[in-house]
N, C-alpha and C positions, 0 to 999 in steps of 0.2 A: 576728501571734503574740499570743495572749491573755496577760493578766497572770500567770495561774497557770502557763501553759506557760513564759513568760519567766523566772519565778522558778525553776522547776525546771531550766531550761537553765543559768541563772546558778549555781545551787547546784552542779550537776554540774561545770560549767566551772571553778569556783573551787577545786575539790578538788585540782586539779593544780598543780604548781609553774609558775613563770613560763616556763621553756623549753618545757614541754609546751603551755601556753596559747598561746604564740607559734607553736608548731608547728600547733596547731589553727586559728589564724587564717590561717597560710600555706596550710593544706589548703583552707580555705574559698575563698581567693583563687584557688587552682589549679582548684577546682570551677567558679568563675565563668569562668575562662579557658577551661575545657573546654566549657562549654555556651553561652557568651554569643553566639557567632556564629550560632546557630540561632534564627530568629525564634519558633519554637514553645516555646522555653524561657524566655519572658519572665517568667512567674511564679516559676520556679525561681531565676532570676538576681535578681529582686526580693527574694525571701526570703533568699538568700545575702548580698546587699548589706546588708540590714537586720541580719541576725545578725552579720555582720562588724563593723558599727558598734558593736554592743553588746559584742562581744569586746574591741574596743579600749578602750571605756569602762571595762570591768571590769579590764583588764590594765594599762593605762598607769600607774595609781598605784603599782604594785609594781615598775615598771621603773626603770632608771637614767635620769638626766636626758637623755642623748643618745638613748636608746631612746624616751623619752617624746616627744622632738622629732620623731623619725621617725614614731611612731605618730600624733601630731597631724597631721602632713603627710598620712599615709595616710587619716586620718579625714576630712580636707577633701576628698581625692580621692574617697573613697567617697561623700560627700555630693554631689559634682558628678556622679559616675557615676549615682547614684540619681536625681538631678533629671533628667538627660538621658534616663534610662530611662523616666521617667514623663511626660516632655514630649511623647511621641509621635513624637519625631524620631530614634528609634534605628534608623536605616537600616543596611544591610549594612556600610558603611564604619565607622560608629560602633560597631557591634557588634564588628567585627574589631579596632578600636583598643582597645576595652574589654578584649577577650580578651588582647591583647598587653600592655597596661599591668598588668592583673591578674596575669599570669604573671610579669612583671618584679618587681612588688611581692611576690608570693609567694616568689620566690627571695631577695629582700632580707630579708623577715621570717624566713624559714627560716634564713638565715645569721645574723641577729641572735639567733636562739634558741640557737645554739651546738650544736644537736642533731646536725648533720652532722659536726662536728669533735670532739665530746665535751667541749667547753669551756663547758658550761652554767654560768652564774653562779648562785650561791645568793643571790638578791636577795630 
């Protein structure tokens, strides 16, 4: 992602409130879960992992301390997934594990957003 493109994505992403931004992060994680187990989607997964790391970087400062902790944990997980994805060792078992873990994190982040319960926080 080029600098200009990244700046445009950031500007658009930051227009939304925290719950919507968390929902966007959850959506990215579900996209990863949906495509990670197919070896032909390597570049798509790579791009989604990279974008998700930026989403966390941009969102965490506006979140409560407990949410920041969860987002930092997810940021570390994304870095590990990304490293594994680039190490050339993303075999079928690792791709399936990435899909499962991304789905679980997506559900956690969506719950954290409050969008499903209507209990979004004004942070």
